[in-house]
Backbone and ligand atoms as CSV (ligand in chain L), in Angstrom:
chain,resi,resn,atom,element,x,y,z
A,1,MET,N,N,40.025,35.774,-5.462
A,1,MET,CA,C,38.627,36.045,-5.135
A,1,MET,C,C,37.791,34.781,-5.398
A,2,ASP,N,N,36.852,34.473,-4.491
A,2,ASP,CA,C,36.001,33.294,-4.656
A,2,ASP,C,C,34.880,33.600,-5.639
A,3,ASN,N,N,35.025,33.147,-6.872
A,3,ASN,CA,C,33.979,33.440,-7.845
A,3,ASN,C,C,33.423,32.216,-8.544
A,4,THR,N,N,33.827,31.017,-8.112
A,4,THR,CA,C,33.184,29.804,-8.610
A,4,THR,C,C,32.753,28.976,-7.406
A,5,PRO,N,N,31.751,28.114,-7.585
A,5,PRO,CA,C,31.335,27.267,-6.460
A,5,PRO,C,C,32.505,26.466,-5.901
A,6,GLU,N,N,33.384,25.991,-6.790
A,6,GLU,CA,C,34.512,25.174,-6.345
A,6,GLU,C,C,35.446,25.966,-5.432
A,7,GLN,N,N,35.693,27.236,-5.781
A,7,GLN,CA,C,36.655,28.037,-5.018
A,7,GLN,C,C,36.152,28.354,-3.620
A,8,SER,N,N,34.837,28.370,-3.430
A,8,SER,CA,C,34.309,28.695,-2.107
A,8,SER,C,C,33.790,27.455,-1.380
A,9,CYS,N,N,34.076,26.276,-1.925
A,9,CYS,CA,C,33.527,25.040,-1.340
A,9,CYS,C,C,34.561,24.399,-0.418
A,10,ILE,N,N,34.185,24.198,0.845
A,10,ILE,CA,C,35.107,23.610,1.810
A,10,ILE,C,C,35.503,22.199,1.408
A,11,PHE,N,N,34.589,21.424,0.839
A,11,PHE,CA,C,34.944,20.046,0.473
A,11,PHE,C,C,35.870,20.015,-0.746
A,12,CYS,N,N,35.734,20.976,-1.656
A,12,CYS,CA,C,36.703,21.080,-2.754
A,12,CYS,C,C,38.085,21.409,-2.195
A,13,SER,N,N,38.142,22.312,-1.227
A,13,SER,CA,C,39.428,22.681,-0.611
A,13,SER,C,C,40.056,21.485,0.088
A,14,ILE,N,N,39.234,20.723,0.790
A,14,ILE,CA,C,39.747,19.529,1.478
A,14,ILE,C,C,40.248,18.511,0.452
A,15,ALA,N,N,39.464,18.273,-0.592
A,15,ALA,CA,C,39.856,17.274,-1.610
A,15,ALA,C,C,41.144,17.688,-2.313
A,16,ALA,N,N,41.339,19.000,-2.463
A,16,ALA,CA,C,42.548,19.510,-3.131
A,16,ALA,C,C,43.743,19.570,-2.190
A,17,GLY,N,N,43.496,19.331,-0.894
A,17,GLY,CA,C,44.582,19.401,0.077
A,17,GLY,C,C,44.870,20.814,0.546
A,18,ASP,N,N,43.979,21.747,0.213
A,18,ASP,CA,C,44.185,23.153,0.601
A,18,ASP,C,C,43.605,23.471,1.973
A,19,ALA,N,N,42.736,22.605,2.474
A,19,ALA,CA,C,42.187,22.782,3.822
A,19,ALA,C,C,42.495,21.513,4.611
A,20,GLN,N,N,42.751,21.698,5.899
A,20,GLN,CA,C,43.171,20.587,6.751
A,20,GLN,C,C,42.005,19.638,7.020
A,21,SER,N,N,42.304,18.342,7.038
A,21,SER,CA,C,41.302,17.350,7.434
A,21,SER,C,C,42.031,16.071,7.792
A,22,GLU,N,N,41.307,15.180,8.459
A,22,GLU,CA,C,41.886,13.879,8.798
A,22,GLU,C,C,41.422,12.871,7.760
A,23,ILE,N,N,42.276,12.608,6.797
A,23,ILE,CA,C,41.909,11.744,5.673
A,23,ILE,C,C,42.068,10.288,6.077
A,24,VAL,N,N,41.022,9.490,5.824
A,24,VAL,CA,C,41.106,8.054,6.141
A,24,VAL,C,C,41.203,7.210,4.875
A,25,TYR,N,N,40.897,7.803,3.723
A,25,TYR,CA,C,40.989,7.066,2.451
A,25,TYR,C,C,40.999,8.098,1.332
A,26,SER,N,N,41.694,7.746,0.254
A,26,SER,CA,C,41.776,8.666,-0.878
A,26,SER,C,C,42.029,7.871,-2.149
A,27,ASP,N,N,41.368,8.246,-3.239
A,27,ASP,CA,C,41.713,7.696,-4.551
A,27,ASP,C,C,41.440,8.759,-5.606
A,28,ASP,N,N,41.483,8.381,-6.874
A,28,ASP,CA,C,41.355,9.389,-7.929
A,28,ASP,C,C,39.954,9.974,-8.023
A,29,GLN,N,N,38.951,9.321,-7.453
A,29,GLN,CA,C,37.573,9.810,-7.546
A,29,GLN,C,C,37.076,10.521,-6.301
A,30,MET,N,N,37.660,10.210,-5.143
A,30,MET,CA,C,37.074,10.672,-3.877
A,30,MET,C,C,38.093,10.731,-2.755
A,31,VAL,N,N,37.713,11.450,-1.707
A,31,VAL,CA,C,38.455,11.360,-0.443
A,31,VAL,C,C,37.449,11.024,0.657
A,32,ALA,N,N,37.933,10.374,1.706
A,32,ALA,CA,C,37.107,10.108,2.890
A,32,ALA,C,C,37.825,10.714,4.085
A,33,ILE,N,N,37.079,11.501,4.868
A,33,ILE,CA,C,37.672,12.222,6.006
A,33,ILE,C,C,36.825,12.004,7.253
A,34,LYS,N,N,37.422,12.239,8.408
A,34,LYS,CA,C,36.653,12.226,9.648
A,34,LYS,C,C,35.834,13.499,9.732
A,35,ASP,N,N,34.555,13.361,10.089
A,35,ASP,CA,C,33.682,14.530,10.227
A,35,ASP,C,C,34.172,15.395,11.391
A,36,VAL,N,N,34.189,16.704,11.179
A,36,VAL,CA,C,34.676,17.630,12.200
A,36,VAL,C,C,33.732,17.686,13.409
A,37,ASN,N,N,32.488,17.270,13.199
A,37,ASN,CA,C,31.478,17.308,14.263
A,37,ASN,C,C,30.828,15.926,14.375
A,38,PRO,N,N,31.587,14.948,14.876
A,38,PRO,CA,C,31.126,13.544,14.787
A,38,PRO,C,C,29.861,13.282,15.586
A,39,GLN,N,N,28.957,12.529,14.969
A,39,GLN,CA,C,27.688,12.161,15.604
A,39,GLN,C,C,27.695,10.714,16.088
A,40,ALA,N,N,28.824,10.059,15.958
A,40,ALA,CA,C,28.990,8.672,16.392
A,40,ALA,C,C,30.492,8.428,16.535
A,41,PRO,N,N,30.884,7.375,17.259
A,41,PRO,CA,C,32.322,7.105,17.413
A,41,PRO,C,C,33.050,7.015,16.071
A,42,VAL,N,N,32.406,6.438,15.064
A,42,VAL,CA,C,32.932,6.493,13.697
A,42,VAL,C,C,31.992,7.372,12.883
A,43,HIS,N,N,32.510,8.464,12.356
A,43,HIS,CA,C,31.720,9.344,11.492
A,43,HIS,C,C,32.644,9.851,10.388
A,44,VAL,N,N,32.496,9.224,9.244
A,44,VAL,CA,C,33.366,9.511,8.097
A,44,VAL,C,C,32.518,10.118,6.990
A,45,LEU,N,N,33.088,11.082,6.272
A,45,LEU,CA,C,32.441,11.675,5.100
A,45,LEU,C,C,33.167,11.207,3.851
A,46,LEU,N,N,32.420,10.696,2.899
A,46,LEU,CA,C,32.995,10.292,1.616
A,46,LEU,C,C,32.631,11.360,0.591
A,47,ILE,N,N,33.644,11.975,0.012
A,47,ILE,CA,C,33.468,13.191,-0.773
A,47,ILE,C,C,34.049,13.011,-2.174
A,48,PRO,N,N,33.216,13.113,-3.219
A,48,PRO,CA,C,33.781,13.071,-4.575
A,48,PRO,C,C,34.736,14.243,-4.784
A,49,ARG,N,N,35.787,14.016,-5.556
A,49,ARG,CA,C,36.728,15.115,-5.824
A,49,ARG,C,C,36.083,16.207,-6.675
A,50,GLU,N,N,35.225,15.808,-7.607
A,50,GLU,CA,C,34.572,16.784,-8.486
A,50,GLU,C,C,33.413,17.458,-7.769
A,51,HIS,N,N,33.187,18.710,-8.108
A,51,HIS,CA,C,32.107,19.465,-7.455
A,51,HIS,C,C,30.796,19.395,-8.241
A,52,ASN,N,N,30.766,18.662,-9.349
A,52,ASN,CA,C,29.629,18.775,-10.280
A,52,ASN,C,C,28.282,18.390,-9.669
A,53,LEU,N,N,28.272,17.554,-8.619
A,53,LEU,CA,C,27.008,17.200,-7.966
A,53,LEU,C,C,26.912,17.948,-6.639
A,54,GLU,N,N,26.019,18.924,-6.580
A,54,GLU,CA,C,25.851,19.654,-5.311
A,54,GLU,C,C,25.006,18.843,-4.332
A,55,SER,N,N,24.128,18.009,-4.867
A,55,SER,CA,C,23.367,17.083,-4.023
A,55,SER,C,C,22.992,15.883,-4.880
A,56,LEU,N,N,22.354,14.906,-4.241
A,56,LEU,CA,C,21.920,13.717,-4.983
A,56,LEU,C,C,20.919,14.086,-6.068
A,57,ASN,N,N,20.225,15.199,-5.880
A,57,ASN,CA,C,19.262,15.655,-6.890
A,57,ASN,C,C,19.913,15.908,-8.243
A,58,ASP,N,N,21.203,16.185,-8.260
A,58,ASP,CA,C,21.896,16.494,-9.518
A,58,ASP,C,C,22.384,15.245,-10.243
A,59,ALA,N,N,22.236,14.087,-9.623
A,59,ALA,CA,C,22.815,12.872,-10.209
A,59,ALA,C,C,22.076,12.453,-11.479
A,60,SER,N,N,22.850,11.994,-12.443
A,60,SER,CA,C,22.275,11.438,-13.670
A,60,SER,C,C,22.869,10.045,-13.873
A,61,LYS,N,N,22.462,9.405,-14.952
A,61,LYS,CA,C,22.993,8.066,-15.233
A,61,LYS,C,C,24.510,8.091,-15.397
A,62,LEU,N,N,25.037,9.236,-15.784
A,62,LEU,CA,C,26.492,9.354,-15.943
A,62,LEU,C,C,27.215,9.188,-14.614
A,63,ASP,N,N,26.491,9.324,-13.520
A,63,ASP,CA,C,27.104,9.284,-12.189
A,63,ASP,C,C,26.953,7.929,-11.495
A,64,LEU,N,N,26.384,6.962,-12.192
A,64,LEU,CA,C,26.133,5.661,-11.544
A,64,LEU,C,C,27.413,5.026,-11.016
A,65,SER,N,N,28.463,5.111,-11.791
A,65,SER,CA,C,29.727,4.490,-11.375
A,65,SER,C,C,30.281,5.177,-10.118
A,66,LEU,N,N,30.260,6.500,-10.107
A,66,LEU,CA,C,30.747,7.247,-8.936
A,66,LEU,C,C,29.906,6.913,-7.703
A,67,LEU,N,N,28.583,6.909,-7.856
A,67,LEU,CA,C,27.712,6.640,-6.706
A,67,LEU,C,C,27.935,5.227,-6.172
A,68,GLY,N,N,28.091,4.286,-7.072
A,68,GLY,CA,C,28.394,2.915,-6.654
A,68,GLY,C,C,29.737,2.836,-5.955
A,69,HIS,N,N,30.691,3.567,-6.478
A,69,HIS,CA,C,32.031,3.579,-5.878
A,69,HIS,C,C,31.976,4.115,-4.449
A,70,LEU,N,N,31.228,5.188,-4.229
A,70,LEU,CA,C,31.123,5.765,-2.884
A,70,LEU,C,C,30.549,4.744,-1.899
A,71,LEU,N,N,29.526,4.021,-2.319
A,71,LEU,CA,C,28.925,3.019,-1.428
A,71,LEU,C,C,29.878,1.849,-1.191
A,72,TYR,N,N,30.545,1.427,-2.248
A,72,TYR,CA,C,31.489,0.318,-2.127
A,72,TYR,C,C,32.620,0.677,-1.151
A,73,ILE,N,N,33.158,1.890,-1.298
A,73,ILE,CA,C,34.248,2.303,-0.417
A,73,ILE,C,C,33.739,2.518,1.009
A,74,ALA,N,N,32.497,2.985,1.152
A,74,ALA,CA,C,31.923,3.115,2.503
A,74,ALA,C,C,31.957,1.767,3.215
A,75,ALA,N,N,31.587,0.721,2.515
A,75,ALA,CA,C,31.599,-0.622,3.120
A,75,ALA,C,C,33.027,-1.058,3.444
A,76,LYS,N,N,33.964,-0.729,2.574
A,76,LYS,CA,C,35.372,-1.083,2.834
A,76,LYS,C,C,35.903,-0.351,4.071
A,77,ILE,N,N,35.556,0.930,4.185
A,77,ILE,CA,C,36.014,1.707,5.347
A,77,ILE,C,C,35.351,1.179,6.617
A,78,ALA,N,N,34.069,0.833,6.535
A,78,ALA,CA,C,33.363,0.263,7.687
A,78,ALA,C,C,34.069,-0.999,8.161
A,79,ASN,N,N,34.494,-1.791,7.209
A,79,ASN,CA,C,35.203,-3.024,7.562
A,79,ASN,C,C,36.542,-2.693,8.232
A,80,ARG,N,N,37.258,-1.741,7.638
A,80,ARG,CA,C,38.581,-1.375,8.164
A,80,ARG,C,C,38.469,-0.731,9.543
A,81,MET,N,N,37.385,-0.011,9.789
A,81,MET,CA,C,37.216,0.658,11.085
A,81,MET,C,C,36.458,-0.219,12.085
A,82,GLU,N,N,36.255,-1.472,11.675
A,82,GLU,CA,C,35.721,-2.496,12.574
A,82,GLU,C,C,34.318,-2.184,13.083
A,83,ILE,N,N,33.476,-1.648,12.189
A,83,ILE,CA,C,32.058,-1.467,12.524
A,83,ILE,C,C,31.169,-2.289,11.604
A,84,ALA,N,N,31.785,-3.057,10.704
A,84,ALA,CA,C,30.991,-3.834,9.746
A,84,ALA,C,C,30.154,-4.900,10.455
A,85,GLU,N,N,30.737,-5.532,11.449
A,85,GLU,CA,C,30.029,-6.613,12.140
A,85,GLU,C,C,28.915,-6.065,13.022
A,86,SER,N,N,29.209,-4.995,13.772
A,86,SER,CA,C,28.212,-4.448,14.704
A,86,SER,C,C,27.102,-3.711,13.966
A,87,GLY,N,N,27.438,-3.117,12.827
A,87,GLY,CA,C,26.451,-2.408,12.025
A,87,GLY,C,C,26.769,-0.929,11.890
A,88,TYR,N,N,26.301,-0.382,10.808
A,88,TYR,CA,C,26.585,1.034,10.523
A,88,TYR,C,C,25.487,1.589,9.635
A,89,ARG,N,N,25.516,2.888,9.437
A,89,ARG,CA,C,24.522,3.544,8.589
A,89,ARG,C,C,25.243,4.421,7.570
A,90,VAL,N,N,24.707,4.431,6.364
A,90,VAL,CA,C,25.217,5.270,5.283
A,90,VAL,C,C,24.100,6.243,4.923
A,91,VAL,N,N,24.402,7.541,4.970
A,91,VAL,CA,C,23.374,8.574,4.833
A,91,VAL,C,C,23.817,9.629,3.825
A,92,ILE,N,N,22.882,10.045,2.972
A,92,ILE,CA,C,23.135,11.205,2.116
A,92,ILE,C,C,22.041,12.222,2.408
A,93,ASN,N,N,22.358,13.222,3.217
A,93,ASN,CA,C,21.390,14.290,3.457
A,93,ASN,C,C,21.233,15.086,2.167
A,94,THR,N,N,19.982,15.256,1.748
A,94,THR,CA,C,19.724,15.917,0.469
A,94,THR,C,C,18.711,17.033,0.662
A,95,GLY,N,N,19.202,18.262,0.557
A,95,GLY,CA,C,18.303,19.409,0.663
A,95,GLY,C,C,18.108,19.888,2.077
A,96,GLU,N,N,17.431,21.012,2.175
A,96,GLU,CA,C,17.290,21.748,3.424
A,96,GLU,C,C,16.584,20.946,4.512
A,97,ALA,N,N,15.463,20.318,4.173
A,97,ALA,CA,C,14.689,19.612,5.188
A,97,ALA,C,C,15.453,18.425,5.758
A,98,ALA,N,N,16.384,17.901,4.990
A,98,ALA,CA,C,17.195,16.769,5.466
A,98,ALA,C,C,18.432,17.233,6.209
A,99,GLY,N,N,18.638,18.545,6.267
A,99,GLY,CA,C,19.765,19.083,7.024
A,99,GLY,C,C,21.061,19.180,6.253
A,100,GLN,N,N,21.000,19.102,4.911
A,100,GLN,CA,C,22.239,19.250,4.143
A,100,GLN,C,C,22.789,20.656,4.331
A,101,SER,N,N,24.042,20.728,4.771
A,101,SER,CA,C,24.633,22.041,5.059
A,101,SER,C,C,25.786,22.381,4.123
A,102,VAL,N,N,26.312,21.404,3.397
A,102,VAL,CA,C,27.403,21.655,2.447
A,102,VAL,C,C,26.919,21.225,1.061
A,103,ALA,N,N,26.931,22.175,0.119
A,103,ALA,CA,C,26.390,21.923,-1.221
A,103,ALA,C,C,27.448,21.288,-2.127
A,104,HIS,N,N,27.887,20.125,-1.722
A,104,HIS,CA,C,28.828,19.302,-2.487
A,104,HIS,C,C,28.494,17.885,-2.035
A,105,LEU,N,N,27.982,17.072,-2.940
A,105,LEU,CA,C,27.511,15.733,-2.563
A,105,LEU,C,C,28.495,15.027,-1.627
A,106,HIS,N,N,27.979,14.420,-0.571
A,106,HIS,CA,C,28.827,13.655,0.337
A,106,HIS,C,C,27.993,12.592,1.023
A,107,VAL,N,N,28.666,11.519,1.385
A,107,VAL,CA,C,28.032,10.371,2.031
A,107,VAL,C,C,28.553,10.295,3.460
A,108,HIS,N,N,27.636,10.205,4.415
A,108,HIS,CA,C,28.034,9.997,5.811
A,108,HIS,C,C,28.100,8.496,6.086
A,109,LEU,N,N,29.146,8.071,6.756
A,109,LEU,CA,C,29.259,6.705,7.281
A,109,LEU,C,C,29.306,6.820,8.797
A,110,LEU,N,N,28.313,6.243,9.463
A,110,LEU,CA,C,28.180,6.375,10.917
A,110,LEU,C,C,28.118,4.998,11.568
A,111,GLY,N,N,28.837,4.835,12.669
A,111,GLY,CA,C,28.775,3.567,13.380
A,111,GLY,C,C,29.545,3.646,14.685
A,112,GLY,N,N,29.594,2.502,15.361
A,112,GLY,CA,C,30.311,2.450,16.632
A,112,GLY,C,C,29.406,2.655,17.823
A,113,ARG,N,N,28.119,2.817,17.565
A,113,ARG,CA,C,27.125,2.880,18.655
A,113,ARG,C,C,25.794,2.412,18.081
A,114,ASP,N,N,24.810,2.165,18.953
A,114,ASP,CA,C,23.475,1.826,18.468
A,114,ASP,C,C,22.851,3.066,17.841
A,115,LEU,N,N,22.310,2.913,16.654
A,115,LEU,CA,C,21.704,4.030,15.924
A,115,LEU,C,C,20.193,3.845,15.932
A,116,THR,N,N,19.485,4.854,16.383
A,116,THR,CA,C,18.035,4.724,16.506
A,116,THR,C,C,17.360,4.894,15.139
A,117,TRP,N,N,16.140,4.355,15.036
A,117,TRP,CA,C,15.332,4.487,13.832
A,117,TRP,C,C,13.898,4.757,14.227
A,118,PRO,N,N,13.185,5.679,13.631
A,118,PRO,CA,C,13.648,6.513,12.524
A,118,PRO,C,C,14.623,7.591,12.989
A,119,PRO,N,N,15.450,8.080,12.076
A,119,PRO,CA,C,16.380,9.149,12.422
A,119,PRO,C,C,15.602,10.431,12.671
A,120,GLY,N,N,16.192,11.359,13.367
A,120,GLY,CA,C,15.506,12.616,13.692
A,120,GLY,C,C,15.342,13.503,12.480
L,1,DGP,P1,P,25.511,17.707,5.858
L,1,DGP,O1,O,24.806,18.336,7.021
L,1,DGP,O2,O,24.892,16.395,5.435
L,1,DGP,O3,O,25.694,18.675,4.719
L,1,DGP,O4,O,26.950,17.312,6.409
L,1,DGP,C1,C,28.031,18.160,6.365
L,1,DGP,C2,C,29.026,17.608,7.357
L,1,DGP,O5,O,30.287,18.150,7.040
L,1,DGP,C3,C,28.746,17.952,8.803
L,1,DGP,O6,O,28.550,16.751,9.536
L,1,DGP,C4,C,29.983,18.669,9.290
L,1,DGP,C5,C,31.004,18.351,8.227
L,1,DGP,N1,N,31.954,19.390,7.955
L,1,DGP,C6,C,31.661,20.666,7.573
L,1,DGP,N2,N,32.799,21.367,7.399
L,1,DGP,C7,C,33.818,20.502,7.639
L,1,DGP,C8,C,35.234,20.640,7.625
L,1,DGP,O7,O,35.804,21.691,7.332
L,1,DGP,N3,N,35.965,19.530,7.951
L,1,DGP,C9,C,35.371,18.341,8.275
L,1,DGP,N4,N,36.190,17.323,8.575
L,1,DGP,N5,N,34.039,18.181,8.303
L,1,DGP,C10,C,33.277,19.258,7.992
């Protein structure tokens, strides 16, 4: 029975290998997967393995290393997927008005096309 946030969280299931996804990078702190509903030719989600941060609003100083790691790996993946030169965007949707739909902190890496500004 799903009785904890982790047990009912799709990103926890993906990080644990219990739900299918296309993994592009993995380490002891995070996994990076292809977004199931891509908004650009490259659309990767960087997902911490731990569920403790439901959004960026939950971050404390204890999370500085993890947050830095997510950004650092985003840049590494951008380089590996050959969008570093053309340009890319790193996005953390936070809360309802920003369109956050999964309550488990995640970073979007988008690239491979011209990205308009301001975002919608
Ligand atoms: P956000 O709206 O910022 O919470 O982004 C959530 C993203 O997660 C959204 O772009 C779609 C993606 N997503 C949701 N469920 C799954 C899934 O089961 N697999 C994959 N690969 N992506 C998912």
